[in-house]
C-alpha positions in Angstrom: 123.4 76.2 207.1 123.7 73.1 209.1 122.4 73.0 212.7 124.6 74.3 215.3 126.1 71.0 217.6 124.4 70.3 220.5 125.8 71.7 223.9 126.1 70.0 227.3 127.0 72.6 230.1 128.3 70.7 233.1 128.5 72.6 236.5 128.5 71.7 240.0 124.5 73.0 240.3 121.9 73.5 237.9 119.2 76.3 237.3 116.3 74.0 237.0 113.4 76.1 235.8 110.5 75.2 237.7 108.0 75.5 235.0 107.4 76.2 231.5 108.9 79.7 230.4 111.2 80.1 233.6 114.0 80.0 231.9 113.5 83.2 230.2 112.8 84.9 233.7 116.0 84.2 234.6 118.7 86.4 234.6 122.8 86.6 234.6 124.7 83.2 233.7 121.7 81.1 234.3 120.0 83.1 231.8 122.6 83.5 229.1 123.4 79.5 229.5 119.6 78.7 229.5 119.5 80.6 226.4 122.8 78.9 224.6 121.4 75.7 225.4 118.1 76.5 224.1 119.2 77.4 220.4 121.3 74.1 220.5 118.8 71.8 222.4 121.2 70.9 225.3 121.9 69.3 228.1 122.5 71.2 231.5 124.1 68.6 234.1 125.0 68.9 237.9 124.4 68.1 241.3 120.7 68.4 242.5 122.1 70.2 245.7 120.5 67.4 247.8 122.6 65.0 249.9 121.8 61.3 250.5 123.4 59.0 253.0 124.8 56.8 250.0 125.8 58.0 246.6 123.8 56.0 244.0 124.2 57.2 240.7 121.0 57.7 239.7 119.9 60.9 237.4 116.8 63.0 237.6 116.2 64.6 234.3 113.3 67.2 233.1 113.0 68.8 229.7 111.6 72.7 229.6 111.7 75.1 226.4 113.9 72.5 224.7 116.6 72.5 227.4 117.0 69.1 229.6 118.4 69.6 232.8 119.7 66.3 234.5 121.0 66.1 238.1 122.4 63.8 240.7 122.2 63.3 244.9 125.4 63.3 246.2 126.4 61.6 249.8 126.8 63.5 252.4 130.5 62.5 252.7 131.0 63.8 249.3 129.3 67.2 250.0 131.2 67.2 253.1 134.5 66.4 251.3 134.2 67.5 247.9 131.7 70.7 248.5 132.6 72.3 251.8 136.1 70.5 252.0 138.5 71.0 248.7 136.4 72.9 246.8 135.5 75.7 249.4 138.0 75.3 252.3 141.0 74.8 249.9 140.9 75.9 246.2 138.7 78.8 247.4 140.7 80.6 249.6 143.9 79.5 247.6 142.6 81.5 244.3 141.3 84.6 246.4 145.1 84.5 247.5 144.2 83.7 251.2 146.5 80.9 252.2 146.0 81.7 255.7 142.9 80.1 255.5 143.6 77.6 252.9 143.2 73.7 254.6 145.2 71.2 252.8 143.3 67.5 254.1 144.4 64.6 252.0 140.9 63.1 252.5 138.9 66.1 251.0 141.5 66.0 248.0 140.7 62.6 247.3 136.9 63.3 247.6 137.2 66.1 245.0 138.5 63.4 242.8 136.2 60.9 243.9 133.1 63.5 242.8 134.6 64.6 239.8 134.8 60.7 238.7 131.4 60.1 239.4 130.4 63.4 237.7 132.4 61.8 234.6 130.7 58.5 235.4 127.1 60.1 234.7 127.4 62.2 232.7 129.5 60.4 229.9 126.5 58.4 228.6 124.6 61.8 228.3 127.1 63.2 226.0 126.7 62.4 221.7 129.9 62.2 219.6 129.3 65.6 218.1 128.3 67.4 221.1 130.4 70.3 222.3 131.1 70.2 226.0 131.2 73.5 228.3 132.6 72.5 232.0 132.4 75.3 234.8 134.5 76.5 237.7 136.6 75.1 240.1 134.7 72.7 241.7 135.3 70.2 238.4 138.8 71.6 237.4 140.0 67.8 236.5 136.5 66.8 235.0 137.7 67.1 231.4 140.8 64.5 231.9 138.1 62.3 233.2 135.7 62.2 230.3 138.8 61.9 227.9 139.8 58.8 230.1 136.3 57.5 229.2 137.4 58.1 225.3 135.3 61.3 224.6 137.2 62.7 221.8 134.6 65.7 221.8 135.6 69.8 221.7 135.5 70.0 225.9 136.2 73.9 227.2 136.5 74.8 230.7 135.4 78.7 232.5 137.2 79.7 235.6 134.8 82.3 237.5 137.4 82.9 240.0 140.9 84.3 240.2 144.0 82.3 239.4 146.4 83.0 241.8 150.3 83.7 241.0 152.4 80.4 240.8 154.4 81.4 244.1 151.3 80.9 246.1 149.5 78.1 244.0 152.4 75.8 244.3 151.8 75.5 248.0 148.8 73.0 246.7 149.5 69.7 247.4 149.7 67.9 244.1 149.3 71.4 242.1 151.0 69.8 239.0 148.6 66.8 238.7 145.9 69.4 239.3 146.8 71.8 236.2 148.2 68.7 234.1 144.1 67.6 234.1 143.0 71.4 233.0 145.6 70.6 229.8 143.4 67.9 228.7 140.6 70.8 227.9 140.7 72.2 224.2 139.7 75.8 225.6 140.3 77.5 228.8 138.5 80.8 229.9 139.7 83.2 232.4 137.9 86.2 233.6 140.8 88.7 233.0 144.1 88.9 231.2 146.0 89.0 234.6 144.5 85.6 235.5 145.5 84.3 232.3 148.7 85.5 232.7 149.2 83.9 236.0 148.5 80.6 234.5 150.2 80.4 231.4 153.5 81.6 233.8 152.7 78.6 236.1 152.4 76.2 232.9 155.6 77.7 231.3 158.2 77.8 234.6 156.4 74.9 236.7 155.5 72.4 234.1 158.1 73.1 231.3 155.0 73.5 228.9 155.7 75.5 225.5 153.6 78.9 225.8 152.6 81.5 222.9 151.4 84.0 225.0 150.3 85.9 221.6 147.6 83.3 221.1 147.3 81.6 224.3 148.5 77.9 223.4 150.1 75.9 225.9 151.4 72.6 224.9 152.9 69.6 226.3 153.5 66.1 225.4 152.4 66.7 222.2 149.0 68.2 223.3 148.0 71.4 222.7 145.2 73.3 224.7 144.2 77.2 224.1 144.0 79.5 226.9 142.1 83.1 226.5 140.4 85.8 228.8 136.7 86.1 228.3 135.5 88.8 230.7 132.0 87.9 231.9 129.5 90.6 231.7 125.5 91.1 232.7 122.4 90.5 230.9 121.8 94.1 229.8 118.5 93.3 228.2 117.3 91.7 231.1 118.4 93.4 234.0 117.7 96.8 232.4 114.1 95.9 232.2 113.8 94.9 235.6 113.8 98.8 236.5 109.9 98.9 235.0 108.7 96.1 237.5 106.6 97.2 240.6 108.9 95.5 243.0 111.7 97.9 241.6 110.0 100.6 242.1 108.9 99.8 245.5 112.1 98.9 247.2 113.4 102.2 245.3 110.8 104.5 247.0 111.4 102.4 250.5 115.0 102.9 250.8 114.3 106.5 249.9 111.7 107.2 252.2 113.8 105.8 255.0 116.8 107.6 254.6 115.1 111.2 255.1 117.2 113.1 252.9 120.4 111.4 253.9 122.3 109.9 250.9 122.1 105.9 250.9 125.5 104.1 250.1 124.6 100.6 249.6 126.6 97.2 249.4 125.4 94.0 248.0 127.4 91.1 248.6 127.6 86.9 249.2 128.6 86.5 253.0 132.2 85.9 252.3 135.6 86.8 253.2 137.0 87.6 249.6 134.0 90.6 249.7 136.4 92.3 252.1 133.0 93.3 254.6 135.2 94.0 257.5 137.8 96.3 256.0 134.6 98.1 254.3 133.4 98.7 257.6 136.7 99.7 259.1 136.8 102.3 255.9 133.3 103.8 257.0 134.4 104.0 260.7 137.3 106.2 259.0 135.0 108.2 257.6 133.2 109.0 260.4 135.8 109.2 262.6 137.3 112.0 260.0 133.9 113.7 259.5 131.7 113.2 262.7 129.4 116.1 261.2 128.4 113.8 257.9 126.8 111.0 259.9 123.7 113.2 259.1 124.6 113.2 255.2 125.4 109.6 254.9 123.5 106.0 255.6 125.2 102.7 254.4 122.9 99.9 254.0 125.0 96.4 253.4 123.1 93.5 252.1 124.8 90.2 252.7 122.8 87.4 252.6 124.5 84.2 254.0 126.4 81.8 252.5 128.5 78.0 253.1 126.8 78.0 256.7 128.6 75.0 257.6 132.0 76.0 256.7 133.5 77.8 260.1 135.6 80.7 258.2 132.3 81.7 257.1 130.2 81.9 260.8 133.2 84.1 261.7 133.1 86.7 259.2 129.3 86.7 259.9 130.1 87.3 263.8 132.8 89.8 263.3 130.6 92.0 261.0 127.8 92.0 263.3 130.5 93.2 266.4 131.9 96.0 263.3 128.5 97.2 262.1 127.7 97.1 266.2 130.4 99.4 267.2 129.9 102.1 264.5 126.0 102.4 265.4 126.7 102.5 269.3 129.3 105.3 268.9 127.4 107.2 265.7 123.9 106.6 266.0 121.0 109.1 267.2 117.7 108.8 268.8 116.4 109.5 265.0 119.6 107.9 262.9 121.5 104.7 262.7 124.5 105.0 260.0 124.8 101.4 259.1 122.2 99.2 258.4 123.5 95.5 258.2 120.9 93.0 256.6 121.6 89.2 256.5 119.4 88.3 254.1 118.9 88.3 250.3 116.5 90.1 248.0 115.2 89.5 244.5 117.0 91.2 241.4 114.3 93.3 241.1 114.5 95.0 244.4 118.3 94.9 244.1 117.5 97.0 240.8 115.1 99.3 243.3 117.8 99.8 245.7 120.8 100.2 243.5 118.7 103.1 241.5 118.0 104.6 245.2 121.8 104.8 246.2 124.0 107.5 245.3 127.2 105.5 246.0 127.6 102.0 245.3 130.5 100.0 247.4 131.9 97.2 245.8 135.3 96.6 247.7 136.3 92.8 247.4 139.7 92.3 248.5 140.3 89.7 245.4 137.4 88.9 243.1 137.3 87.0 239.4 134.9 89.7 238.2 131.8 90.9 240.4 128.9 91.5 238.6 127.5 93.5 241.4 129.7 96.6 240.2 128.5 96.2 236.8 124.6 95.9 237.9 124.8 99.3 239.9 125.8 101.0 236.7 123.2 99.4 234.8 120.4 100.5 237.6 121.6 104.2 237.8 119.5 106.7 236.2 121.4 109.1 233.4 120.2 111.9 234.3 121.0 111.5 238.3 123.6 108.7 238.4 125.4 107.4 241.6 129.1 107.1 241.9 130.5 103.6 241.8 133.4 102.8 244.3 135.4 100.0 243.2 138.4 97.3 244.6 140.9 97.7 241.9 141.6 94.1 243.2 138.1 93.1 241.3 138.1 91.8 237.9 135.8 94.3 236.9 138.3 97.1 237.3 140.3 96.2 234.1 137.1 97.2 232.4 135.8 99.8 235.0 138.6 102.3 235.2 136.1 105.5 235.3 135.1 104.2 239.0 136.5 105.7 242.1 139.2 102.8 242.5 140.5 101.7 245.8 142.8 99.8 247.8 139.9 97.9 250.2 142.9 97.0 252.4 143.4 100.8 253.5 140.7 102.4 255.6 142.1 105.8 254.6 142.0 104.8 251.1 138.3 103.8 251.5 137.2 107.1 253.7 138.4 109.1 251.1 136.6 107.7 248.3 133.5 108.0 250.5 134.0 111.6 250.7 135.0 112.2 246.6 131.8 110.5 246.0 129.7 112.3 248.4 130.7 115.6 247.5 131.3 114.8 243.8 129.3 117.2 241.7 126.2 116.1 239.1 128.8 116.8 236.0 131.2 114.6 236.8 128.9 111.7 238.1 127.5 111.9 234.5 130.8 111.8 232.5 132.0 108.9 234.2 128.9 107.0 234.3 128.4 107.6 230.6 132.0 105.6 229.9 131.2 103.2 232.3 127.8 102.5 231.0 129.1 101.9 227.7 131.3 98.8 228.4 128.4 97.2 231.1 126.0 97.5 228.1 128.7 96.0 225.5 130.6 93.5 226.9 127.2 91.3 228.1 127.0 88.0 229.0 125.3 87.1 225.5 128.3 88.3 223.8 130.5 86.0 226.4 128.9 83.1 226.2 129.0 83.7 222.5 132.7 84.3 222.0 133.8 81.5 224.2 131.6 78.8 222.1 133.0 80.2 218.8 136.5 79.7 219.8 135.3 76.3 221.5 133.7 75.0 218.1 136.4 76.6 215.8 139.3 73.8 216.8 
């Protein structure tokens, strides 16, 4: 049996191992990609995260456990226009159905194309003729076409980690046809759910006039065929489950249990982002306490929201709004010996989060729109099978398609959220166990290793 083809992964950022063996300690996507890269003696290429005055094109490489990471710096202008600008102020809000927040600036669009060209220029010499190439996420949509323009005929795949919007929203993007045409230079396109895949195929058929076979996912335009399929991402079940045995996890669990003093802990863990529905979540909690004021002694809500993209104005605004709403609830409902909402604006390790999840009898995962949302899956993975907590999940998260036994809610409705919290708080053990036992099967079996293997199998099969 021949050795597998070498794999080249290209993404906006690279998980660079800090020391020998560090790759094995990574969880989630980075760990799965590192495992695939190790098996294929591969290369992972992307931006270093550093900004310099002028783009030099220099590439820094290091090899750890058979995986070579290659990174380049970007100029401050590139970061402003490509990353903060087009990627995170245009594509991100639009793809999360937030037309009201999407900014359409010609200069940031040019910066996005310029940086994708720089990625192609830097990565192309690293790619050998027999390599398979896997490009990740919305930052690098045009990269496949740029690599083709440099003569690469390799199998090249692309995976979108965020939603794909309906056609009637997507056409608001200037030059939308050009962007999608670049995607059809990939051999395989991956989406998180059948819904996002269907939206993409609808666009190709109705806006581009492409020949689309929905049964196979093939899209043919101007003599070239691309396959588009759904590959729902999962967590690293084995790695995450083992975290529960670590001292940090047990200590975090005990910290939360002892500090809640017989109240039920309800937890939310989200990056500070408007797509996560955090202000709407606090409105739902406020409605719950308005309706059941006596239950302030039964429930404490812990929201962990590490800051992100602090250079983008809309993120500064959401942080201020959250602090205001949490303060209003606490001002109205606190006693000298209790505070109903704990808002924590910092991050924790995966082991500590495992402990917090285990200690919390309700997990609140209510994004307004999300490609998948792995916090929902991690919350289930952290539960005690003999006394599991209840997952309240937005029906607009990609994970909802696989997790129908959660308590599904409309995150836009404070009444719906308040009702779901009451159901979760009063749910008997028998029902909690029945829901958990169904949910945990999907979380365990639809894991990130199978996701990686399935995508790479289909990419290599062409």
